[in-house]
C-alpha positions in Angstrom: 100.0 151.1 41.8 98.3 148.7 44.3 99.4 145.7 42.1 103.0 146.9 42.0 103.1 147.3 45.8 101.7 143.7 46.3 104.1 142.3 43.8 107.1 144.0 45.5 106.1 142.7 48.9 105.5 139.2 47.5 108.9 139.3 45.7 110.7 140.5 48.8 109.1 137.8 50.9 110.1 135.1 48.5 113.7 136.3 48.4 114.2 136.0 52.1 116.6 133.2 53.0 114.9 130.1 54.3 117.0 130.2 57.5 115.5 133.6 58.4 112.0 132.2 57.8 112.8 129.2 60.0 114.1 131.5 62.8 110.8 133.4 62.9 108.8 130.2 63.1 111.0 128.6 65.7 111.9 124.9 66.1 109.2 122.3 66.1 109.3 120.9 69.7 106.9 118.2 70.6 104.1 119.0 73.1 104.4 117.7 76.7 103.8 114.0 76.8 100.6 113.1 78.8 102.7 110.5 80.6 106.0 112.3 81.2 109.2 110.5 81.9 110.8 110.6 85.3 113.7 109.2 87.3 114.1 107.8 90.8 117.7 107.4 92.2 119.0 105.6 95.3 122.4 106.6 96.7 124.2 105.0 99.6 125.6 106.9 102.6 128.8 107.6 100.5 126.6 109.3 97.9 127.4 106.6 95.4 124.6 105.6 93.1 123.2 102.1 93.8 120.0 102.0 91.6 118.1 104.2 89.2 114.7 103.7 87.7 113.6 105.5 84.5 109.8 105.3 83.9 106.9 107.2 82.4 104.1 108.5 84.7 100.6 107.8 83.4 97.9 109.9 85.0 94.7 108.6 86.7 92.4 111.3 85.3 89.3 110.1 87.2 89.7 106.5 85.9 89.7 103.3 87.9 93.3 102.2 87.7 93.9 98.7 89.0 91.6 96.0 87.7 90.4 98.3 84.8 93.0 100.6 83.2 95.8 98.2 84.4 94.2 94.7 84.3 94.8 92.3 87.1 96.8 89.2 86.3 98.5 90.6 83.2 102.1 91.7 82.6 102.3 95.5 82.8 105.3 97.7 81.7 105.0 99.3 85.2 104.4 102.7 83.7 103.5 104.1 80.2 105.2 104.3 76.8 108.6 102.6 76.9 108.9 99.8 79.4 110.3 100.9 82.8 114.1 100.3 83.1 116.0 99.8 86.3 119.8 100.1 86.5 121.9 98.7 89.3 125.4 100.3 89.7 126.4 97.6 92.1 125.5 93.9 92.5 122.3 93.7 94.6 120.0 91.2 96.2 116.3 91.3 95.3 114.7 89.1 97.9 116.9 86.0 97.8 118.1 86.5 94.2 121.5 88.1 93.4 121.3 90.6 90.5 124.5 91.7 88.8 125.1 95.4 88.1 123.5 96.3 84.8 120.2 97.5 83.3 117.0 95.5 83.3 113.4 96.0 82.4 111.0 96.2 85.3 107.6 94.5 84.7 104.9 93.7 87.1 101.7 91.7 87.3 99.3 93.5 89.6 96.6 91.7 91.5 94.4 92.8 94.3 96.4 91.5 97.2 99.9 91.2 95.8 102.0 92.1 92.7 104.6 89.9 91.0 107.6 92.1 90.3 109.8 91.0 87.4 113.3 91.9 86.3 113.8 90.9 82.7 117.0 90.9 80.6 115.4 92.4 77.4 115.8 96.1 77.5 114.8 99.0 75.2 111.3 97.8 74.6 108.0 99.7 74.2 105.2 98.5 76.4 105.1 94.9 77.3 104.6 93.6 73.8 108.0 92.0 73.5 107.9 90.5 77.0 109.1 86.9 77.3 109.2 85.0 80.6 112.2 83.1 79.2 114.2 86.3 79.8 113.1 86.8 83.4 116.0 87.1 85.8 114.0 87.6 89.0 110.3 87.2 90.0 109.1 88.1 93.5 105.7 88.6 95.0 105.1 91.7 97.2 102.0 92.7 99.1 99.8 95.5 98.0 99.5 98.3 100.6 96.9 101.1 100.8 97.7 104.8 100.9 95.8 107.4 102.9 96.0 110.0 100.1 95.6 108.8 96.5 98.1 110.1 93.9 97.1 111.0 90.4 100.3 110.0 88.6 102.2 106.7 88.9 105.1 107.5 91.2 108.3 105.7 92.1 110.8 106.5 94.9 113.4 104.8 97.0 112.9 104.5 100.7 116.3 104.1 102.4 116.4 101.7 105.3 120.1 101.6 105.9 123.5 102.2 104.1 123.0 99.1 102.0 119.3 98.5 101.9 116.3 100.3 100.4 112.8 99.7 99.1 111.7 100.7 95.7 108.2 102.2 96.2 105.8 102.0 93.3 102.5 103.8 93.9 99.5 105.0 92.0 95.9 105.8 92.9 95.3 104.4 96.4 97.9 101.6 96.3 101.6 101.0 96.5 104.1 98.1 96.8 107.6 97.9 98.2 110.4 96.1 96.4 113.3 95.2 98.8 116.8 95.9 97.5 120.1 95.2 99.3 123.6 95.8 98.1 125.2 92.3 97.7 128.1 91.4 100.0 
């Protein structure tokens, strides 16, 4: 009798449609990335988008960031995972360089006192492995600034200065830099 009951239950379980079994197990979503993706957006006074940065946010987790985790003097993807991308919806000026509306990869070369900020024409890359300085559109140096309160995750934000000017702030741990952006005339 026991064997018959077990065989009946087993037979019933095997006859269930696979779609019903899949529904009870649920979809297989990936776990939260340890460096989640984020977006920073700059809009002018007319609420029109001017610039957007898409980047992944690595975490400090009690590590020494600059000079160790992110080596000084080496090209860095300015984030984690895929290289950071910046899109301009209007032509802009970065320092004295005119940049046409479009999407570019944002790399940087951190050093103790200043960073080199790089806009590169090659997009859709992972890390800085495919970086080539031959595709650089803009290179500027910006001073490193110290924050009063360290932050655990790499963060980017736009600091609006006027209707047509803003700074892209890139900060992590105890340091940040400002990248000046102005809508081209």
